[in-house]
C-alpha positions as CSV (number, residue, x, y, z in Angstrom):
1,M,120.1,98.7,125.7
2,N,117.9,96.5,127.9
3,E,114.8,97.7,126.1
4,K,116.3,97.0,122.7
5,I,117.2,93.4,123.8
6,L,113.7,93.0,125.2
7,R,112.1,94.2,121.9
8,Y,114.2,91.9,119.7
9,S,113.6,89.0,122.1
10,L,109.9,89.5,121.8
11,L,110.2,89.7,118.0
12,A,112.2,86.5,118.0
13,G,109.5,84.8,120.0
14,A,106.9,86.0,117.4
15,G,109.1,84.4,114.8
16,I,109.1,81.1,116.7
17,F,105.3,81.3,117.1
18,F,104.9,81.8,113.4
19,C,107.1,78.8,112.6
20,M,105.1,76.8,115.2
21,A,101.8,77.9,113.6
22,V,103.0,76.8,110.1
23,A,104.2,73.4,111.6
24,H,100.8,72.8,113.2
25,F,98.8,73.9,110.2
26,F,100.7,71.6,107.9
27,G,101.2,68.8,110.4
28,L,105.0,69.1,110.4
29,K,105.9,67.3,113.6
30,Y,109.3,68.5,114.6
31,P,110.5,69.0,118.2
32,L,110.1,72.6,119.5
33,L,107.8,73.6,116.6
34,F,105.5,70.8,117.7
35,V,106.0,70.1,121.4
36,Y,104.2,66.8,121.5
37,Y,105.6,65.7,118.2
38,D,105.4,62.0,118.6
39,T,101.9,61.6,120.0
40,P,98.7,60.8,118.2
41,F,96.9,63.9,116.9
42,Y,93.9,65.1,114.9
43,A,94.6,67.5,112.1
44,Y,91.7,69.7,112.9
45,Q,93.0,70.2,116.4
46,D,96.4,71.2,115.1
47,K,94.8,73.8,112.8
48,I,93.0,75.3,115.8
49,I,96.4,75.4,117.6
50,A,97.9,77.1,114.6
51,F,95.3,79.8,114.8
52,A,95.9,80.3,118.5
53,L,99.7,80.6,117.8
54,I,98.9,83.4,115.4
55,A,97.3,85.2,118.4
56,Y,100.5,84.7,120.3
57,L,102.5,86.1,117.4
58,C,100.2,89.2,117.3
59,L,100.6,89.6,121.1
60,F,104.4,89.4,121.0
61,V,104.7,91.8,118.0
62,T,102.4,94.2,119.8
63,A,104.5,93.8,123.0
64,A,107.7,94.5,121.0
65,R,106.2,97.7,119.7
66,L,104.1,98.8,122.7
67,R,105.8,98.4,126.1
68,A,102.4,98.4,127.9
69,A,101.6,95.1,126.3
70,V,104.7,93.3,127.6
71,P,103.1,92.2,130.9
72,A,100.2,90.5,128.9
73,A,102.8,88.6,126.8
74,L,104.6,87.5,130.0
75,V,101.4,86.3,131.6
76,A,100.5,84.4,128.4
77,L,103.9,82.7,128.3
78,T,103.8,81.9,132.0
79,V,100.4,80.2,131.6
80,T,101.8,78.3,128.7
81,V,104.8,77.0,130.6
82,L,102.6,76.0,133.5
83,G,100.1,74.4,131.1
84,L,102.8,72.4,129.3
85,S,104.1,71.3,132.7
86,A,100.7,70.1,133.7
87,V,100.3,68.2,130.5
88,N,103.8,66.6,130.9
89,V,102.7,65.0,134.3
90,S,99.2,64.2,133.2
91,D,97.7,60.7,133.1
92,A,96.3,61.6,129.7
93,L,99.7,62.1,128.2
94,H,101.2,59.0,129.9
95,S,98.3,56.9,128.5
96,V,99.3,57.6,124.9
97,L,103.1,57.3,125.5
98,E,103.0,53.6,126.2
99,G,106.0,53.8,128.6
100,R,108.1,56.3,126.6
101,S,109.9,59.1,128.4
102,T,108.6,62.6,128.7
103,L,112.2,64.0,128.7
104,M,112.0,65.7,125.3
105,Y,108.7,67.4,126.4
106,W,110.3,68.6,129.6
107,A,113.3,69.8,127.6
108,Q,111.1,71.8,125.3
109,T,109.1,73.2,128.3
110,G,112.4,74.2,129.8
111,I,113.3,76.1,126.7
112,F,110.1,78.0,126.9
113,G,110.7,78.6,130.6
114,T,114.2,79.8,129.9
115,Y,112.8,82.2,127.3
116,L,110.3,83.4,129.8
117,G,113.1,84.0,132.3
118,W,115.1,85.9,129.7
119,L,112.1,88.1,128.9
120,L,111.4,88.8,132.6
121,V,115.1,89.8,133.2
122,F,115.1,92.3,130.4
123,H,111.6,93.6,131.2
124,F,112.7,94.5,134.7
125,R,116.1,95.8,133.7
126,A,114.5,98.1,131.1
127,G,112.4,99.6,133.9
128,D,109.3,101.8,133.4
129,Y,107.0,98.8,133.6
130,A,104.1,100.5,131.9
């Protein structure tokens, strides 16, 4: 049962990454699909992010199908959560916010962190770490 939950959770993540890729490709700035939704952006950068999100999608689909790929997906998501956290406290972000709060960015980072925790729990509960 734990392995099945892990598999479907990874596929759900792949679905989110797909939606995020579409949002970035077309410049649809909605929270969660576009973490820094209310900051200045360059369309070409968002297209690059869209392509990188397709790599995440492929990684998570592969991890859902091949248990040996799960640790790589977990490492990628961990680095993402740490990276978002670093951006959230960066001077570069604060310089474009003009005094606005980072609360929504932290909330979204927390959602990704919670998802990471969920995956970790079911990865270890499923055993046979590959």
